[in-house]
C-alpha angles and dihedrals in degrees: 000000000000092000090051092054094043091054089047093052091048092053093046091052091055093047089050092054093047094046093048092046091049091047093051096044091047092048092046092050099043102037123074112206091173089067089067090073095048097085099042120118116246093029109231119239115263090245092056092047089051092049093048094048092044091055089053092045089242102112110130092204089066111086111267093232091053091051089049091050091055093046093047093049090051090049089054089056093045093258116126093186127239135305125246088266092054098252120133110264091215097064094056097040093053092062094040095048091061090050098050099039092047089056097038099046090045090050093046093049094049094042098048098041095047091041091056093047093048091047093049093049091047093054094047088052096040113184092003124126096270091050092052096043092049091047094052093045092047093054090044092053092043089055094052115080118233090247094057093042093052091051089048089054092052092052089048090047091051093050092046092050091053103040106024108030101024089217141049105293100141107050115199105190132063135353098273142349117262098213098056115112129194129051093256095047092046090053094049090047092054089048089053092052091044099054098076100043090046094052090045090059097036102051095066092047090049090056092046098046093043092055095047093042091049093054093048092047093052089052092060103034092085096038122128096244090056093052089044089054092051092046088055091062100263112145121250091251096050091045090052097046101035099041115008098041094042092053096042091054095060093081090042093054090054088057091054096087096050090051090055091060093051090047091058087055091050091048090061089066093039093052092051094048097043097038098246109153100216139132093290095056090047093048091058094045090048091053093053090045094048092239101164098178093053094046091050092045093052090047090052093050090048092053092050092048093049090049091049089054088051090053090049088051090051090052090050093048091051091051090052099040118051091195091069092051088052 
């Protein structure tokens, strides 16, 4: 088991380096920080622009590999450089990381757990009303883009606040309200702001995981080891949970890491729509402002997050499959 994890960690470390390097090289090639100075009035002299860009390690007249070496050296020291405005990239990313990963991790946990539960129940009750209903809803959700789904949730929340609750219970904009005092009230306020973005991210995951889990569960329900467990006197519920569900979850756990990467992309639109100032919002702003260092830093953090999710998937797979531990 230790050797398995050590090999995985080594592979992941190499992948992080490759992903981060490619992200920086692509950003430095595609983005043009010099264009930010073209529309200023009065227009600064070329020598001043060159000096400013050189101080930020963004001067396109400097060889690309030299700029990459400076950036990589800073990353090894924990310094992601400076933005096009001259502010440290680290300070802004520290706050935005907490915003994005709090939203994404909660959405991932809710979506994957509920998706596995719905898929398992649909497989056990194959062709029943629950199976048909969950199948229809899953395909309906998968056909709706995240942008449309998020705006539909805002409309539903506005209607519910007005007709069901009679007050603002489901809050649709921002991470929290600035005028709320008291620890308990602040916690409730943050929860009210968190409900709709979490649902927006979770619903699509529930649909995907439920379809995947249902198919895997159907493959093992008629397997010999399940029939043997029943023949030995084990109840149907215990045979399904201890043997069938555990075996069917092994491929689903492998899919966990890939879903995390897709969820980071979905969070970009969710943050924009619900006014959460996280990494996704900053990534879009950085691309428009030609901020190479910020784009590269967010790409690096995303790569590390996806590979951490892969490691978590490996640990879950080892917990479910004794052959991996051996």
